[in-house]
N, C-alpha and C positions, 0 to 999 in steps of 0.2 A: 664867527668869522672875525679875524683880527683886522684892525685898522691898518691901512697901508700909509706910509709916509709919502709926502709929495715927491721925494727923491725916488722912491720905489715906483711910483706911478710914472714919472718921467722916464725912468729906465725901461719900464715895460713898453711905453709908447715908442721909445727909440728902438728897442729890439723888434717891435712889430713893424716899424717903418723899414728897418733893414731887411727883414724877411720879405716884406712886400716888394721892396726895390729889387732884391735878388730874383724874386719870382717874375717880375715884369721884365728884367733884363734877360732872364732865361727864355721867357716866351718870345721876346723880340729876336733873340738869336736863333730860335727854332724856326720862326716864320720868315726869316730873312731869305731872300732869293738865293743867295750863295749857299746857305745851309740846306735849303730844299734841293738845290742842284747837286750838292755833294751827296745827299742821302740817296737821290735817284741814281746817280752815277754808281755809287757803291752797290745798290741793289741790283742794277743792271749787270755790273761786272760779276757779281756773285752768281746771278742767274746764268750768264754766259758760261762762266767757269763750270757750273753744274752740268749744263747741257753738253759742253765739250767733253767732260769726264764721262758722261753717259755714252756718248757716241764712241769715244775712245775705248770704253769697256766692251763695246760690241765687236770691235775689230782687233783689239789687242788684249791678250790675257797673260798669265804668268809664263806660258810656254813661248810667247812671241806673237807675231802677227797671225791673225786668223785668215789665211788666204781663201778659205772656202767662203767666208762671208764677203770678202772683197770681191771674189769672183761672182757671187750671186748678185751683188749690187751692180757690178759692171754689166752682167747679162740683162738685168732689169733696165738699166739705163739705155743700153743699146737697143733693146726691144722697144722701149718708148720712143727713142729716136727713129727707129725704123717705121713704127706706126705713123708717126708725124710725117715722115717723108712720103709714105704711101698715100696718106690722106691729102697731102699737098699736091702730089702728082695727079690724083683723081680729080681734085678740084680744078686744076689747070685743064685737064682733058674735058671736063664737063663745061667749062667756060668757053672753050674753043669750038664747041659744036654749035 
């Protein structure tokens, strides 16, 4: 092993300090609330875009709008609404007795 000069040792220490300072600054910027907020907002936006694309793919294809699927969804929604209305009416009738 060769002997290092004091200048080389000082240069090594300075380089190590600079690397450490960059690491600490990077860590501080990563855990800053604004950085965390930006990361979460980006992740949520990506997730929402993905879900919108999936739903859109269910009702729209290369040929255009899939009216059969929209019709099915409408029938299911109306059926659920009808069941809720019937249950509400039955509940009122039972309470009035």
